C-alpha positions in Angstrom: 28.8 -6.3 -32.8 28.1 -3.2 -31.4 28.9 0.3 -32.5 31.6 2.1 -30.1 30.1 5.3 -31.0 26.8 4.7 -30.0 25.9 5.2 -26.2 24.1 2.4 -24.4 20.4 2.5 -24.6 18.9 2.8 -20.9 17.3 -0.3 -19.7 13.1 0.0 -20.2 11.0 -0.7 -17.4 7.4 -1.3 -16.5 7.9 1.7 -14.3 6.2 -0.3 -11.4 8.7 1.1 -9.2 8.5 5.0 -10.2 6.0 7.2 -8.1 2.7 7.1 -9.8 -0.5 5.3 -10.6 1.0 2.1 -11.3 3.2 2.3 -8.1 0.2 2.3 -6.1 -1.8 -0.6 -7.5 1.2 -2.5 -6.8 1.2 -1.4 -3.1 -2.4 -2.3 -2.8 -2.1 -5.8 -4.0 1.0 -6.3 -2.2 -1.1 -5.2 1.0 -3.8 -7.8 -0.2 -1.3 -10.5 -0.8 0.1 -10.1 2.7 -3.0 -12.2 4.0 -1.4 -15.0 2.1 2.1 -14.2 1.9 2.9 -12.1 4.9 6.3 -10.6 3.7 4.4 -8.7 0.8 2.9 -6.1 3.2 6.6 -5.1 4.2 7.6 -4.5 0.4 4.2 -2.7 0.0 5.2 -0.2 3.2 8.7 0.2 1.9 7.7 1.2 -1.7 5.1 3.7 -0.3 7.6 5.5 2.0 10.3 5.7 -0.9 7.9 7.0 -3.5 5.8 9.5 -1.1 6.0 13.2 -2.3 7.5 12.7 -5.2 4.1 12.6 -7.6 1.0 14.7 -8.1 -1.1 15.7 -5.3 -4.0 13.3 -6.2 -1.6 10.6 -6.0 0.2 11.8 -2.6 -3.4 11.1 -1.2 -3.0 7.4 -1.9 0.5 7.4 -0.6 -0.7 8.9 2.9 -3.9 6.3 2.8 -1.8 3.4 1.6 0.9 4.2 4.5 -1.7 4.9 7.1 -3.3 1.8 6.4 -0.3 -0.5 6.8 0.7 1.1 10.2 -2.7 1.7 11.9 -3.4 -2.5 10.7 0.0 -3.4 12.2 -0.9 -1.4 15.6 -4.8 -3.2 15.5 -3.2 -6.6 14.9 -0.7 -5.9 17.9 -3.6 -4.9 20.0 -5.5 -7.9 18.9 -2.7 -10.1 19.8 -2.7 -8.4 23.4 -6.3 -9.1 23.6 -6.1 -12.9 22.8 -5.5 -13.3 26.5 -9.1 -12.5 26.9 -10.2 -14.5 24.1 -11.7 -11.0 22.4 -8.7 -10.8 20.5 -9.8 -13.2 17.9 -12.8 -11.0 17.1 -10.6 -7.7 17.1 -8.5 -9.4 15.0 -10.9 -10.5 12.2 -12.2 -6.7 12.3 -8.7 -5.6 11.6 -8.4 -7.9 8.7 -11.6 -6.5 7.6 -11.1 -2.7 7.9 -7.5 -3.6 6.1 -9.3 -5.4 3.1 -11.8 -2.6 2.8 -9.4 0.2 2.8 -7.5 -1.2 0.2 -10.1 -2.1 -1.8 -11.3 1.3 -1.6 -7.9 2.8 -2.5 -7.9 0.5 -5.5 -11.2 1.8 -6.6 -10.4 5.3 -6.1 -7.0 4.9 -7.8 -9.0 3.1 -10.7 -11.4 6.2 -11.3 -8.4 8.5 -11.1 -9.9 10.0 -7.8 -8.0 11.3 -4.5 -8.7 9.8 -1.3 -11.1 12.4 0.3 -9.6 12.5 3.9 -6.2 10.5 3.7 -5.8 10.8 7.3 -8.8 9.3 8.6 -8.9 6.4 11.0 -12.0 4.7 9.2 -12.8 4.1 5.6 
């Protein structure tokens, strides 16, 4: 039986939803998984937007990088779909996918080394 004088203990979580390094790792992995399971990228961008502005400065650079990677990748995919009319869209779609994968891997590597993203506003790598 429970003791009525004791307050209920808060539920322990793995803290992957809270802003921080683990949350960013989850976001990056969700981006990579979106190439197989499309909806995970949407979950990743929601997590990134929810937790942006709530952590240390070096982690904020990763949130900015992750958010820009998603939106610029989506823009690139849209333009590539339009270009499929003239056949070049297949090539540009592959390049956009490669760009997203490289940016995500770079983010994961820098996060693993506890380094900020040098220029999170960049369109490049």
